[in-house]
GULUM-28474 format. One line per field, with one value per residue (C-alpha): x, y, z; residue in one letter. Coordinates in steps of 0.25 Angstrom, whole numbers. Last residue first. Example, Ala and Ser with C-alpha at 12.3 -4.5 7.8 and 13.67 -1.06 7.14 Angstrom:
GULUM-28474
x <- c(55  49) $
y <- c(-4  -18) $
z <- c(29  31) $
r <- c(s  a) $
***
This chain:
GULUM-28474
x <- c(-10  3  6  20  29  42  49  63  67  80  87  101  108  123  132  144  140  139  124  127  114  99  96  82  72  59  51  40  29  21  9  -4  -3  7  6  18  25  39  48  62  73  87  98  113  117  129  144  143  135  145  153  161  164  162  173  177  192  190  181  190  194  180  177  189  185  172  159  148  133  121  108  95  81  69  57  44  32  19  7  -1  -16  -18  -31  -24  -13  -20  -28  -15  -19  -19  -4  0  -7  -4  2  12  23  35  49  60  74  85  100  111  125  138  146  142  141  134  133  133  120  116  109  97  87  92  87  78  65  67  61  64  72  84  97  95  105  105  117  127  132  145  147  150  158  169  169  177  171  158  146  136  121  109  95  82  70  57  44  33  19  8  3  -10  -3  12  13  27  35  48  61  73  87  99  112  125  137  149  162  172  174  178  170  178  167  170  183  176  163  153  144  130  121  107  96  83  70  58  45  31  21  23  13  10  24  25  32  43  47  33  23  15  11  19  17  27  24  38  49  61  73  86  97  110  120  132  140  149  156  163  165  171  179  192  204  218  221  226  214  217  219  205  201  187  180  164  165  154  155  166  162  148  142  151  155  148  149  140  139  127  124  111  105  90  82  68  58  44  38  49  59  59  70  80  92  99  109  114  122  124  132  131  136  134  128  133  129  116  121  113  99  92  82  82  83  87  98  91  78  86  86  80  85  97  94  105  107  117  109  111  102  102  117  118  113  113  118  115  120  111  111  102  98  87  84  71  66  53  52  39  40  53  62  58  67  73  80  86  92  97  103  111  115  125  125  130  121  109  108  102  94  91  81  79  69  68  57  55  43  33  22  17  17  25  34  48  54  58  66  69  78  81  92  94  108  115  125  117  104  91  80  69  63  61  46  43  47  48  44  37  39  30  33  19  15  24  20  25  30  29  19  8  10  12  0  -9  -6  -8  -21  -26  -22  -28  -41  -40  -38  -50  -47  -43  -56  -64  -57  -59  -74  -75  -68  -75  -89  -89  -87  -99  -108  -105  -93  -97  -91  -84  -78  -71  -81  -85  -71  -66  -76  -73  -59  -46  -34  -27  -25  -19  -9  -3  -2  -7  5  1  8  13  17  3  2  16  10  1  -14  -25  -40  -46  -55  -63  -69  -76  -77  -70  -73  -64  -69  -58  -62  -52  -60  -53  -54  -62  -63  -77  -77  -63  -53  -42  -34  -43  -43  -56  -54  -65  -63  -72  -70  -80  -82  -72  -74  -82  -82  -94  -106  -97  -94  -98  -95  -87  -89  -78  -80  -69  -69  -57  -60  -52  -39  -28  -21  -24  -25  -39  -48  -59  -60  -57  -70  -71  -84  -85  -93  -94  -83  -80  -84  -87  -100  -106  -101  -95  -101  -92  -92  -85  -74  -59  -46  -32  -32  -35  -47  -49  -58  -61  -75  -81  -95  -98  -110  -112  -115  -125  -123  -134  -127  -126  -136  -136  -129  -127  -118  -107  -98  -83  -74  -60  -45  -43  -53  -47  -34  -38  -42  -56  -58  -45  -35  -30  -15  -11  -3  -15  -24  -19  -29  -25  -29  -32  -47  -50  -40  -33  -30  -22  -31  -21  -9  -18  -25  -11  -6  -18  -17  -2  -5  -13  -16  -27  -30  -44  -51  -42  -44  -37  -39  -35  -26  -21  -20  -11  -12  -3  -3  0  -11  -20  -19  -24  -29  -35  -41  -41  -50  -46  -53  -48  -57  -53  -59  -73  -80  -85  -97  -95  -105  -93  -96  -106  -98  -106  -109  -105  -108  -105  -94  -83  -90  -85  -71  -70  -68  -65  -54  -61  -71  -85  -85  -76  -86  -98  -93  -86  -81  -73  -64  -65  -55  -60  -54  -61  -57  -61  -56  -59  -56  -46  -44  -34  -34  -47  -52  -43  -51  -62  -61  -51  -42  -53  -60  -54  -53  -67  -71  -64  -72  -85  -81  -77  -91  -97  -91  -90  -76  -70  -79  -83  -78  -88  -103  -105  -108  -115  -115  -124  -138  -137  -143  -155  -157  -147  -142  -149  -143  -145  -144  -141  -142  -134  -137  -148  -148  -158  -169  -177  -168  -175  -167  -164  -157  -151  -151  -137  -127  -120  -123  -134  -139  -149  -153  -166  -171  -160  -157  -145  -133  -129  -124  -118  -112  -109  -106  -104  -92  -82  -89  -103  -102  -108  -119  -123  -127  -142  -155  -155  -144  -133  -126  -118  -112  -97  -98  -110  -109  -114  -127  -132  -142  -131  -126  -125  -121  -125  -125  -135  -135  -144  -145  -131  -124  -109  -98  -90  -77  -64  -50  -43  -44  -39  -26  -23  -25  -17  -5  -5  -4) $
y <- c(-26  -32  -43  -48  -57  -56  -62  -63  -70  -68  -67  -63  -66  -63  -74  -66  -53  -56  -53  -38  -35  -35  -44  -50  -51  -59  -54  -63  -57  -64  -60  -59  -73  -67  -52  -49  -53  -47  -43  -38  -30  -28  -18  -15  -2  -3  -4  1  -10  -12  -24  -28  -43  -51  -56  -42  -39  -28  -20  -7  -10  -10  3  10  5  12  5  9  7  6  0  -5  -10  -13  -20  -25  -30  -36  -39  -52  -51  -66  -63  -55  -65  -73  -61  -52  -37  -39  -43  -29  -21  -31  -21  -15  -16  -8  -9  1  1  11  11  20  17  21  13  0  -15  -25  -40  -36  -45  -52  -45  -50  -45  -31  -23  -11  -20  -33  -45  -57  -70  -64  -61  -46  -36  -22  -15  -14  0  0  0  -15  -16  -6  9  20  33  40  30  33  31  30  24  25  17  15  8  8  5  0  3  10  23  21  22  25  21  29  26  36  33  41  37  45  38  44  36  35  21  11  16  13  20  32  30  31  39  34  45  41  50  45  51  43  47  38  39  36  25  16  21  20  20  17  25  22  32  36  45  35  33  36  41  43  53  58  49  57  51  59  50  54  43  43  30  22  10  -3  -13  -27  -36  -28  -30  -25  -37  -29  -19  -4  -5  -10  -16  -22  -35  -36  -50  -60  -75  -78  -66  -70  -60  -49  -37  -24  -15  -3  11  20  34  41  54  53  64  60  67  61  73  83  84  69  65  54  51  38  29  16  3  -8  -21  -28  -42  -43  -53  -57  -71  -72  -83  -84  -81  -80  -88  -86  -71  -65  -54  -52  -48  -36  -34  -24  -19  -10  -4  5  -3  2  7  0  -12  -27  -29  -27  -41  -41  -48  -41  -32  -20  -7  4  18  28  43  49  63  62  77  78  66  69  59  46  36  23  11  -1  -14  -25  -39  -51  -64  -73  -88  -86  -97  -96  -81  -74  -61  -50  -38  -24  -12  0  11  25  35  24  27  13  9  4  -4  -8  -18  -32  -42  -57  -63  -77  -80  -93  -93  -81  -78  -85  -78  -82  -75  -78  -68  -56  -58  -58  -43  -44  -42  -29  -22  -13  -23  -25  -25  -36  -35  -45  -39  -43  -31  -38  -52  -47  -38  -49  -58  -46  -43  -57  -58  -45  -49  -62  -54  -45  -31  -25  -30  -20  -8  -13  -14  0  7  -1  2  16  10  2  13  21  31  45  51  65  61  73  78  65  61  73  71  56  60  61  53  48  62  66  55  62  52  61  71  84  89  103  103  107  119  123  125  136  133  139  137  135  124  117  103  99  84  71  57  45  31  20  5  -7  -20  -33  -46  -59  -67  -70  -62  -67  -56  -62  -59  -47  -32  -26  -11  0  15  26  41  52  66  69  83  86  101  106  110  118  104  91  78  66  52  41  26  16  0  -9  -24  -37  -31  -41  -39  -29  -32  -28  -40  -36  -22  -11  -3  12  20  35  47  61  61  75  77  91  91  77  73  59  46  34  20  7  -2  -1  -4  -10  -20  -35  -34  -25  -14  -9  -4  10  15  30  37  51  63  74  80  82  72  62  65  54  48  33  22  29  17  16  4  6  5  12  22  24  29  43  38  40  25  26  15  8  10  0  2  -2  8  19  26  29  40  50  55  45  51  42  43  31  20  9  17  26  13  6  19  20  5  7  20  13  25  18  4  1  9  20  35  47  62  75  70  82  80  88  92  100  103  117  122  110  113  103  101  88  87  74  63  49  36  22  10  -5  -19  -18  -32  -34  -41  -40  -32  -26  -11  -9  -18  -27  -27  -34  -31  -41  -47  -42  -49  -62  -59  -71  -81  -72  -80  -93  -90  -88  -74  -78  -89  -81  -70  -57  -53  -41  -37  -22  -10  4  18  31  44  58  70  85  94  105  111  121  126  120  112  101  97  91  91  99  88  78  86  81  67  67  72  60  51  57  54  40  37  42  31  35  28  20  8  0  -14  -23  -20  -11  3  8  23  31  25  15  2  -3  -18  -19  -32  -37  -36  -47  -43  -54  -49  -57  -46  -36  -29  -17  -26  -28  -20  -17  -19  -10  -15  -7  -15  -19  -14  -4  -9  -7  -11  -2  -6  -3  -1  8  11  20  15  9  -5  -11  -25  -30  -42  -42  -51  -39  -31  -24  -9  -1  9  21  32  31  30  15  8  6  -6  -3  -16  -17  -32  -39  -54  -64  -71  -71  -59  -51  -51  -42  -48  -46  -35  -25  -17  -6  1  -1  -4  -3  -11  -17  -20  -29  -33  -46  -45  -30  -35  -42  -30  -21  -31  -33  -18) $
z <- c(-89  -84  -74  -76  -84  -91  -102  -109  -122  -128  -141  -147  -134  -135  -129  -133  -141  -155  -155  -152  -159  -159  -148  -148  -136  -136  -124  -117  -108  -98  -89  -97  -102  -112  -110  -117  -130  -132  -144  -141  -147  -143  -146  -143  -150  -158  -156  -141  -135  -123  -120  -107  -108  -95  -86  -80  -79  -91  -82  -82  -97  -101  -93  -100  -114  -112  -113  -123  -124  -133  -129  -136  -133  -142  -136  -141  -133  -138  -129  -129  -127  -131  -138  -149  -153  -164  -169  -170  -169  -153  -154  -159  -148  -138  -127  -138  -127  -131  -125  -129  -122  -125  -120  -120  -114  -109  -99  -105  -102  -112  -109  -94  -92  -105  -116  -124  -113  -114  -102  -100  -98  -92  -99  -90  -94  -88  -95  -97  -100  -96  -102  -91  -87  -80  -65  -63  -76  -71  -71  -78  -79  -85  -86  -97  -98  -107  -105  -114  -109  -117  -114  -125  -122  -131  -145  -140  -137  -136  -121  -119  -107  -104  -98  -99  -94  -90  -85  -81  -74  -68  -63  -52  -48  -36  -23  -11  -2  -10  -19  -32  -35  -45  -50  -56  -63  -67  -75  -76  -84  -81  -89  -84  -88  -76  -66  -51  -46  -31  -21  -11  0  3  -5  -13  -27  -40  -54  -64  -75  -77  -70  -69  -61  -59  -53  -46  -42  -33  -34  -25  -32  -27  -38  -35  -44  -44  -53  -52  -43  -31  -34  -35  -51  -52  -65  -65  -61  -62  -66  -70  -71  -62  -53  -50  -41  -47  -38  -36  -24  -24  -17  -21  -20  -23  -28  -34  -40  -44  -53  -53  -47  -44  -33  -31  -22  -20  -11  -12  -5  -10  -6  -16  -14  -27  -31  -47  -56  -70  -68  -75  -85  -98  -99  -85  -77  -62  -63  -50  -53  -67  -60  -54  -39  -30  -16  -16  -30  -35  -47  -58  -70  -84  -79  -79  -78  -63  -59  -44  -32  -19  -8  -6  2  3  2  1  3  -2  -5  -12  -13  -6  2  9  16  10  15  8  14  7  10  1  4  -1  6  0  -2  -17  -22  -12  -13  -1  -1  9  7  11  12  21  17  21  19  19  9  6  21  32  24  27  18  17  9  6  -5  -10  -20  -28  -35  -30  -41  -53  -49  -42  -35  -25  -14  -23  -25  -10  -9  2  17  20  34  42  54  58  43  38  23  13  1  -14  -16  -24  -18  -4  -5  -11  1  11  6  7  21  25  19  28  40  38  44  31  25  34  30  16  18  24  12  2  8  2  -12  -10  -5  -18  -17  -21  -34  -33  -20  -14  -4  2  1  9  20  21  26  17  23  10  4  18  17  5  -6  -17  -13  -20  -33  -35  -50  -54  -45  -50  -64  -59  -58  -68  -65  -79  -75  -64  -64  -51  -55  -59  -55  -56  -54  -55  -54  -53  -54  -49  -55  -56  -69  -74  -87  -91  -93  -85  -72  -69  -67  -71  -73  -71  -74  -71  -75  -71  -75  -86  -92  -105  -108  -117  -108  -98  -92  -97  -88  -93  -90  -91  -90  -91  -91  -90  -90  -88  -84  -80  -94  -105  -120  -122  -126  -115  -120  -111  -108  -110  -107  -111  -107  -111  -121  -128  -142  -139  -147  -148  -134  -133  -126  -126  -128  -124  -128  -125  -131  -128  -139  -138  -148  -160  -165  -150  -146  -146  -144  -146  -139  -144  -135  -133  -120  -109  -100  -111  -122  -133  -145  -148  -154  -162  -164  -163  -166  -159  -161  -175  -172  -158  -163  -160  -146  -140  -138  -131  -135  -122  -118  -108  -95  -86  -93  -103  -112  -126  -136  -125  -124  -113  -104  -94  -79  -73  -67  -64  -60  -51  -45  -42  -36  -27  -23  -19  -13  -2  8  15  9  14  3  -2  -1  -8  -7  -12  -24  -32  -46  -56  -70  -79  -94  -91  -101  -97  -82  -73  -58  -52  -38  -31  -24  -23  -19  -18  -17  -15  -16  -22  -24  -38  -45  -60  -70  -78  -78  -67  -58  -49  -34  -21  -7  4  -3  6  18  13  18  27  15  3  -3  1  -10  -8  -13  -25  -29  -27  -37  -37  -51  -46  -35  -35  -35  -34  -37  -34  -40  -38  -46  -44  -56  -60  -74  -81  -96  -99  -112  -109  -97  -106  -121  -129  -133  -135  -146  -159  -154  -150  -164  -170  -161  -166  -180  -175  -170  -183  -191  -205  -206  -194  -197  -184  -181  -175  -177  -189  -191  -204  -205  -214  -213  -202  -204  -195  -192  -180  -176  -163  -149  -139  -124  -114  -100  -89  -79  -77  -64  -62  -67  -80  -89  -102  -115  -126  -138  -149  -162  -166  -177  -167  -153  -143  -129  -121  -107  -100  -86  -80  -65  -62  -55  -68  -73  -85  -89  -103  -111  -126  -126  -130  -119  -120  -119  -107  -103  -95  -105  -101  -107  -107  -100  -110  -117  -130  -137  -137  -140  -144  -140  -150  -147  -162  -160  -154  -140  -128  -114  -100  -89  -83  -70  -66  -52  -48  -35  -30  -23  -12  -4  -3  -5  -9  -24  -23  -17  -30  -38  -29  -28  -43  -45) $
r <- c(f  n  f  g  f  t  g  t  v  s  f  p  r  a  e  p  n  d  l  y  n  g  r  f  n  f  d  i  r  f  i  k  f  i  n  g  i  g  f  s  y  e  w  y  i  q  d  n  p  a  i  l  p  i  n  t  p  s  s  l  q  i  n  e  e  s  l  d  g  w  v  g  r  l  g  v  i  e  r  l  n  l  k  r  l  l  p  i  r  s  f  l  r  g  n  f  n  h  e  l  h  l  s  a  y  t  d  t  v  f  e  y  f  d  l  n  p  f  t  n  y  i  s  f  l  t  q  n  g  p  i  v  n  l  l  g  l  p  v  e  g  f  t  k  g  v  e  i  t  s  f  l  r  g  f  g  g  i  q  w  p  q  t  y  s  f  q  v  k  e  y  d  f  d  s  e  l  f  g  s  i  g  k  t  y  n  l  l  l  t  s  y  n  d  n  i  n  r  r  e  v  g  y  g  i  t  r  k  g  p  t  y  i  l  s  t  t  i  d  f  q  k  i  e  s  s  i  g  t  p  s  t  p  d  i  y  d  l  s  f  a  e  p  l  a  s  s  l  t  r  f  s  s  g  v  r  v  r  f  n  t  l  p  e  m  e  v  n  f  t  s  l  n  i  n  t  l  r  d  n  a  g  v  t  l  v  a  s  s  a  i  s  r  g  l  v  d  t  t  p  n  l  t  l  g  l  q  e  i  d  r  r  n  g  g  s  i  i  l  r  s  k  r  d  l  l  f  k  a  s  i  g  y  k  f  k  r  d  d  f  g  y  a  t  f  g  q  l  r  w  l  d  n  q  g  f  y  t  r  a  g  g  r  i  r  v  g  e  a  d  n  y  g  f  v  s  y  i  d  g  i  d  i  n  w  k  d  i  e  i  y  g  s  g  l  i  s  v  i  n  y  y  t  k  f  k  p  v  t  k  l  t  d  l  l  k  y  i  g  q  e  d  k  n  l  s  e  l  r  k  n  a  w  f  t  s  d  r  g  f  v  v  p  d  f  p  d  s  v  t  k  y  f  n  r  p  k  p  i  d  f  t  y  n  d  f  v  t  t  r  k  g  y  v  g  r  s  q  e  k  k  n  f  s  f  d  s  l  m  y  d  r  k  l  l  f  v  s  d  s  v  v  e  f  e  q  e  i  y  i  d  k  v  w  n  i  n  a  s  k  t  v  a  l  n  i  k  k  i  a  f  t  t  d  n  v  w  f  d  g  k  f  t  l  e  n  k  r  r  p  y  y  i  i  n  y  c  w  k  n  d  v  f  a  s  d  s  l  v  y  n  y  t  d  i  g  t  r  s  l  p  s  t  f  s  k  d  f  f  k  l  y  n  e  y  i  d  y  d  s  y  l  d  e  v  f  g  i  i  a  q  n  n  s  f  g  s  n  k  n  g  l  v  e  e  k  e  e  k  l  a  n  d  g  y  v  k  s  a  s  e  n  l  f  l  p  l  y  t  k  g  t  i  r  s  t  d  l  d  a  f  v  f  e  l  g  k  f  l  k  s  n  m  l  a  s  d  i  t  n  l  d  f  e  i  k  e  y  k  d  y  q  y  q  k  f  k  r  l  g  n  v  r  k  k  a  w  i  k  k  l  i  d  i  a  p  n  n  k  k  s  q  k  g  v  y  v  v  v  e  d  l  q  e  q  g  e  s  l  v  i  r  m  n  y  n  v  k  a  k  l  a  m  e  l  t  e  y  g  i  f  s  v  v  l  s  d  y  t  s  e  s  e  l  y  f  r  g  n  d  n  t  i  t  g  e  t  s  n  k  f  l  v  n  a  f  a  v  p  s  g  s  d  d  v  v  i  g  g  v  k  s  q  a  s  a  l  l  s  v  l  f  i  l  s  f  l  f  q  k  m) $
***
């Protein structure tokens, strides 16, 4: 995501024109801004709502000569527009003189009792389950979508800067946003056309992508994936609308009356349907809410038109504005179906009015609805390939027929301009820089190789001391059917080279049949996960952490070879069968021993484990979405669950393997969106080992001696503090996304986020396994007397990037050098 946003700032193209443009501020008689005032072109339904500071901007492709400004408690004001463009307007509203006979509505918080707007809202709730597509057994419709990204707040300082020297031609045509009034420079355009089929009785829906076209970035699934994740579908009738991993309370929500103020503002004919106009705005600041208005029909109580703008105080990072418009058409005189959906997001490092950023705009148009044409269930199970090269190679005739909304002259120019930009050396340089920062790889196009990743160059641990690493991978394109990758590293204390190499090949696209294999010789901290590592390229953060709590000296030399066959017979259901051969020994024998009793050894003790395993894995990820059709695909969402079942068979004798054993492990990870109360992340994991194995093959309860907050570990446990052959663990972490802190006046403006965690594990270790590893120099203890547990309180979004967790140990405080309390943290760019 960062790569894409940064790249946008260095790309280019142009804009649109409008016939009427107005902008300015609305104030009262004392000069104080009037927030959430209604601003409309006279005799139209085209309007907007002033922001928290009373400012507004509005434009239309039609020409209007008057503007109407109103708000409850003030006299409605009608202003003549002297020109097509009227900026910097200062509109003064006077307090109303007339009193309403029955209902008295005040500026600010509105009453929940005797409020006609809330009476209408309750009727919307009663009807929402039978409106729109839900009225029919089956449905079909055409869908056209265009996505545009623009660099905004273009001024003379930016145009004359050294950054754009030699690229001045990109500023030949500039325009202003009809939503924000800012000058912008288009950078990217994506179009897609598809056919959607659905069956309400079967609860099935599928979308066939017929065509997809990108400006200047042919077949760039990374950008498409970013767009799909950014602009996931939503239903305004749902209680919560999810954007950027946050749940915003819908103004049509049943909980809306506790979150929003509602005002019945007007009633009028909209497309020959009598509708009520309701204005809404939040009751409190710093919550994930909108402001805006909607028009609702007086008989079906279906929404005809709605506007939603995220409030400036909403607890969300890197997004200054979100603006949504939806329009519905009337079918058969009573059925309201979605006709057009428009969404604009303004990405910026801060929310100051003058700050530059990037607009992300999505326009979706729906047409040609047909109903009650049944399809067999198998029809919905057969999914077409959205990344078929044919889909990306549609000609101009196809797009002329499938565009449900024509491109304006400026959007048409984006394709030509970006093709020109790709030939400009300076633009190529900028693009390469942001590509390296975003992906971590340096592209060597003439060799089809990437060097990197650059973020793994430096490391440190007690065994290697300072460590440097370099790597490379083959890269012909995003949909490569095969990939080779490798690295080499050197430790300055142990004076040894390490390496890793892997190869993977996609043999069949339909079934996702992949074979892979590799070898790695390295030093690793194996006490960070319950599952044995099969990664021949990666490395845990605990193996390279510069700062740790206590001695990070329980490190292992690992020589790992793997071979795997994987396929996906059903969508999101993978079957993997693999074999591995590993040699394990302590990297620091004086501090950490993997010794075990071995009657075949001359000394009766061995310090090295050789083990051959065969593992079968079943992995189910319902709801997971990916992009690409090559050997490596990218995930474009993170709200899916993961169910994993592993069966491992250790075979002795083969390749001098040491042990016969069986191991069964199951884990279930699930994110839960708890309405407006944030997001809960949960993981349940159980496992058992059958047979006698030494310490290096047992299940170590994941400790964490680093200063980083690492999910699925126990931050108050040292590495190898608990060792098991039978275990069950639970991890819960809930992020309230600032809902509690927003109620505290002194903390409200800081936009902090509260995180709570609870984790526990029970485990056992047989006497036979304890005796087998008796020569080791660390105690072998399992949490079998009682469940070991911890809890934590965290504060996130500190300066928008930092998070600190305060972790408390619940029991086993008598263990040697037990840590009752710890502080960990992390940083990152999160919405």
